[in-house]
N, C-alpha and C positions, 0 to 999 in steps of 0.2 A: 368476685369473692376469691380469696387466695386459698391454695390447697392447705397451707398451714392452719388457717382459721378453720377450715373444714375438719382437719384432723382433731384439733382441740375440741371443737363442738361435738364430734362423734364420740370422743371419750366421755365428755360430760353427759351427753344425752343417754348413751348406752349405760353409763354408770348409774343413771337414775331409773333404768328399766324401760326406756322409751325405744321406739323404732326410728330409724333414720333413713330418709330417702335422699340420695345425692345424685346429681346429674354429671355426666361426663360425655366425652365425644362418642357419638353413635348410639347412645342409649342411657340407661340409668342403672344404678346399683342400690339395692335395698338391703340394709343390715338390720336384723331383728335379734333382741336379747331380752331376757326377763330376769337377769341377775347381773351383778358386778362382773365385768370382764376386763382383761388387759389386752388391748388391741394395738397400739403403737403402729398403726398403718393408716393410709388415707383411703378414700372411697373409690378413687379412679386413677387411671394411669395417665400422666401428662407427658410421658417421654423422659422424664428426669429420673435417672437410675437411683438417685438418692431419695426419691419420693415414691416409695413403693405402694401399690394399691393393695387392698384387702385380697382380691382375687385378680391376678393379672390376666387380662383378656386381650389377645392379639388377633384381630380379624384378618382374614385372607381375602381381600377384596379384588374385584376386577378380573377374576379368572374366566377363561373360555373353556368350557367343559364339553367333552364329546358324550354322546348318548351312552348311558350305563356306566360312565366313569364314576369312581369314588374319589372325592377330594376332601382336603382339610377345609373346614369352615372357620374354626377358631383354635388357637392354642391357649390353654389355661395354665396359670402358675399359682401355686399356693404360697402366698407371702405371709400368712397368719402365723405359721409355725406349727401349731398342733395339726394333726391329720384331719383332713376333710373326709369324713367317712363315706359320704354319698354325694355323687355328682350326677346331675341330670341335665338334659337339653332337649328341646323340641321346637319345631317350626310353628310359628303362630299364624302365618298367613298363607297356608297351602292353597286354599281355594282361590286366592287372588293371583297366584302365579301362573304363567303361561307354560310352565313345565312342572314336573313332579320332583319333589325333594324328600327323600327318606333318610332319616338319621341312621347311619350305619354303625358307628361306634362312639362311645362316650367313656372316659376314664371311670372305672369303678370307684376309685378313691384317689386322693392326692395327698402325699406326704410333702416333703420339701422339694418336689420336682414338678416338671411340666407334663401335661397330657393334651391330646387333641380331640376335638369333636369332628368326625367325618360324616359325609353324607353322599348318597348315590343319587345322581341326577338322570332323569329319563323324560320322555314325552315331549321332545322339542317340536313335534309336528311332522308334516309330510311335504313341506314346501321348500326345504333347503333355505330356511330363513333363520337368522340368528335371533333367538328369543332372549331378552334381557330382563332381569327383575331384581328386586331387593328382598332378600330373605330376612324375615324378622325372627331372630333366634332368641328364645328364652333359656337362660342358664340358671341353675340353682345348685348350691353347694351347702352341705350340712356337716357340722362337726358336733360330736358328743363330748368333746373335751370340756372340763370345768373351767379352763382359763381361756376360752375362745367364744366368739359369737357363734351361736348354734346354727344360724342359717344366713346365707348370702344369696340374693336373687338379682340377676342382671338381665338386661336385654341388649342385643346388638343387631345392627342392620348390616348385612353383607351383600354387596352387589355381585352378580354372577350372570354369565351368558351361557346358553346351551345351544349346540349345533349337532346335527346327526348326518351330515353329508361330507363326503371326502372326494376331492378333485385330484385327478392324475395330471400333472403339469411339470414344466421345466423349473429348475431351481430359481431362475430369475423371474418367473411368472408372478404377477400380483394376484394372490389367491382371492377368488371372488367371495363376497360376504355370504355367510351361511355355510361355508365349507372349511375344512382343514386340508392341508396340502399333502400329497404324496409325490415326491420328486424323484422317485426311483431308487431311494436308499435301501440298503439291506435291512432286513427285519431287526427291530430294536425299539428302544424307548424313543418316541417322537415328541419333542417339545418345541418344534419350530413355531407352532401356533400359540403356545402358552408355556412359559418356563416352569410352571408347576404341574404340567401334564404327567399323568401316570399311564398313558396309553401307549401300547406297543403295536406296531404294524410295519409292513414293508415287504420286500422281495426276498426270495430265497438267496439270491445273490445280487450284487449291484447291477442296477438297470437304468441308471441315470442317463446314459447315452442314448437310450431308446425313447425318451420322453420327447414330446413335440408340442409346439404352439404354432398353429398354421397361419394365424394372422388374417383369416378370412371372415370370421364371424364376430359380432360385437360381444355376444355373451361368452365370457372366458371359458366357462365350463363346457360349452359346445365346441370350442375351438382347440382345446387341449386334449392330450391322450398319452397313453403309454403302450408300447408294444410288449408282447410277451416273448417274442423271439429275439435273440441277440443278433442273428443275421437276417436282414430285411431285404426283400420279402421271401420268407421260406415257411415251410410247414413246421409246426411246433414239435419239438423232440424233448421229452421230459429228461432225457439223459444229458442234455446240453442247455436247455432253456429253463428259467426259473418259474415257480408259481408265486402267487401273492397271498399274504395271510395277515390276519388281525387277531389280537388277543381280546376276546370279549367274555364277560361272565356267562356261566351256564344259563341256558334258557332259550326261549323261542324268539325269533326275530322276523319281521317282515322286511325283506330286502328288495331294493330297486337297483338294478344294474343298467347303466346307460352306456352304450358303445356308439361312437361316431368318429369318423374321420372326414372332415369337410372337403378334403382335397382328393381323396382316393376312394375307390369302391372295391379294391382288390383285397378284401378281408373277410374272413369267416368268423362269425360270432358264436362259437360253440364253447361251452364251459362245463366243468364239473365243480359243484360247490358243496363242501362238506365241513362239518364242525364237530366230528366225533360221533355223529349219529348217521342217519340215512343220507346218501348222496343225492343232491338235486342236480339232474342232468338237463342242461339248457342246450338246445340244438338249433343251429341256424338253418331254417327251412327255405330261406331265400337265396342262399349261396349256390352258384352254379359251378360244379366241380370241373366242368369242361373248360369254360372261359376264365375260371378263377376270378369271377366278378359276382357282385350282388346288385340287384336293381336299385336299391336304396343304400345310402351311406350310413344310416343309423338304425339301431335296434334297441329296444328297451324291454327288459325282463323284470317282472315283479313276482316274488315267490316267498313262501315261508321256509325257514330253515332252523334246525335245532342245533345249538351248541351244547355239548355235554362232555363229561369226563375231563373237564378242564383242558380240552383241546383247543387249538387255534382254529378259527374259521379259515379255510383255504379255498382259493379259486385257481383252478388248473384247467387249461384247454386239453381236450383229449389228444393223444399223439396223432399227428397227421393233420390237425386243424391248421388251415392255411392263413398265415399272417394275422393272428388274432390281436385285437386291440381293445382297450377299455378307456372310458372317459371319466365316469364318476359313479359313486355308490351312495346309497342312502340306507341307514339302518334304523328301524323302529322296533323297540323292545315290546314283547307281548307278555301278558301275565300267564297265559296258558297255551296249550297246543291249539292251533286253528282247527276248526271243525267245519268243513264246507257243508252247505245246506244240501247239496247233492255231491256225493263223493264218487270219484272215478279212480279205480286202482287196477294195476295189472295183476292177473292171476297166473299167466304162464303161456307157454307155447306147446302145441301138441298136434297130432293128426288124428284126433278121436273121431273125425268124420269117416276115417278109413281110407282117405285119399292121401297117399304117402308122397306124392311127387313134390309137394311144397309145404311150407310151414304155415300153420294157422295160429292166430293169436286170440287170447281170451281176456276180457276185462270184467271187473265187478262194478256194478252201479248200485249205490246205496242212497235211498231217499231219507235224509235226516229232517225233512220238513214235518210239521204236524199235519199238513194237508196232503192229499194225493197230488201227483203230478202226471202230466202227459208228456211223453218224449216227442220232440218235434223235428230235430235235425242233428246231423253229426258231421264232423270233419275229420279226415284221416290224413296224417302227414308222416312221411318216412324220411329219415336222414341216414346217410352212410350205410349202405347195404353191401355186404360181402357178396360178390358175384365173380365166379371164376378166379378166386384168390385176390380180387382187387376191391377197394372201396369205390362205390359209385353212388350217384344220386339217381335212383331209378325213375324212368318214365313208366308209371304203373297204370294199367288199364283193367277194367273189369270185363268178364265175359260170362254170360249166363249159360248154364248147362241145365236145362229143365228148371228145377226149383233150387239150384245151388246158387243162392244169392251171395253177393260179396259181404254184406253186413247184415247180421240178424241179431235180434235181442229177445231173450226169453225172460218174462217177469215171474219172480217167485220160485224159479227153479233153473237148473243148468240146462243149456241146450242139449237136445238128444237127436240122434240121426238114424235114418234107415236107408241103407244103400247110398250113403253120402248126402242125403237130403234131410233137412231138419223136419221134425214132426211137431214141434211145440213152439215155434217162433211167434212172438206177439207183435214185433215190428220188423220191417225190412227197409233197407235203403231203397227209396223210390226212384233214384236217379242213376246210381252207378251200378246197374245190373244189366248193362247192355254193352255192345261192342265199343271199345275205344272211348270210354267215358273217363275223363281225367280224374286223378286223385289230387287232393289238396284243396278242394273247394267245399263249401258248405252244401250239404245234400239233405234234402227232406227225407224224413222217416215216414213210412206208411204203415198204419196199423193193419194187421191181418184180421181175419174173422175172429180169431181168439181175442183180439183186442188186448187191453190190459194196462190200466193205470198202475203206477207204483204208489201204493198206499204208504202211510207214515212208517218209517223204519224198515220198509221192505227192500229186498235186493233183487237185482236182475243180472243176467249174464249177457255180455256182448261178444260176439264172435266175428272175426275178420277172416275171409276165406278167398282162395282162388285167384290170387293176384298174378298178373302176367306182365311180361316185359316186351316192349316193342323191339322187333328185330328188322333186319333188311328184308326178310321174306314174310313178315307178319308179326305174330306174337308167340312167345313160349312161356311156360310156367317159370316163375322166378323163385329161387331158393332164398327165403327171407331170413335165414339164420344170420345173426349178427346185426340185424337192423334195430335202430331206435325208432319206436313207434309212438306217435303223439295222437291222442284222441281228444277232441273237444265236443261236448254234448250240449245241445240246447233243449230247453223244456219250458212248459207253462204250468203254473200252479192252478189248481181247481178254483174256478170263480174269478180268475185273473187272466186277462188276455195278453199280458206282458210276457215277452219271451226272454228268458234268462239263459246264461251259459255257465258251464263249470270252468274251473281252471284246468288247463290241459293236463292229462295224465301222461306219464312217460314210461315206456317199457323197453328194456334193452335185453335182447337174447344174447347170452354169453357163448352159445355154441352154434 
């Protein structure tokens, strides 16, 4: 059927008050009128500029979209002449797609100009796999003009792929499927992976020369990396070395950061991650500051972070971090702030026990379960402690003085003390309360005679006391000011023998 025949038929049918359904590439257009109209257009675009459609619809197919990016789906052009007063668009097959598509903007109206329908794409999953689908988009345009068809309805199919992982690699690296590349370029619009990209990310300053592909592992994302330092291998210095950043919409994200160098182990994986809200402090507890080595070549961190105030999300090693490197990142957007079922947060450092020789730390535990929980075990880790004016990774030991236990927990109230000894502890560390018991291992908690489950929405206070440092002659009290303290807590829900754990809490003393 020729387009000219279609146009003549459209005029005849609409003039008689009928509806017309006409087919075109990628969908159909439906024109409805109940009176004589003057249309002088065809029903669909065939690429001939002299053969204009009623509503020009250009689809933007084949795009690769990163998590939370907003992209153009179609461009609309009013070829009728009279103003189209109302334009609408919606996705018809949301439930069938492997990712989420939310219409972001639609032209309020169209005169004799063009407008775009944009959408935000999220939810590509957690496996660094490129998800591809066909978006079925329904478009309607309405005119109240007396010399125009009052409504045009069309459908179009737009192919699109979504990814949420980013690989740090060399410019000549073949980017693995499911990732977009970072090749060390300075922060700016990155369209290497798709010419229609609207995503900006990169380094504070050019870092291409510090990217590596080792050629040792088959999986590209495990074989490539970027250094944060410009002089390798040295400690990170923020006055000379760049941070990395990405421009993401405001909101909460579950982030996975993977760091690996298959050829070397002389790296410390410590980072501060901030997006305008609270800083997430990631500290490498495996790195040995003496040998400048770590026992394993890889580390993976998973954590939630909030981006707000239209700030970029930045990743920066703390000053002094030795030879930091990064391999890949994954971002998964969240609808709201994550709420752990058992929350562990820092309260502060003090010497409320009345023993002033060293710093004590206090944490708040909150049970957000509907059921009571029993606390079963705890792990304490420290990174970078200031001692005699220098950063060290301390060998920490517990030492019992009567009832002065290393770790105590009071349920329902803060810990209180008499002559340095707690009077209301419900749990104590059952292992690390004796000579030379090492820090950094999972230790059982023992309920005291007070006992004490945490009922629903109840809080408890955890205190860390009396840490000592090994010396040539024995041990001495360690000033923990400036330390980053990590706590992991294990618990069991009432009526369930499964042991669960919290996400580690982090507390850094600034003084």
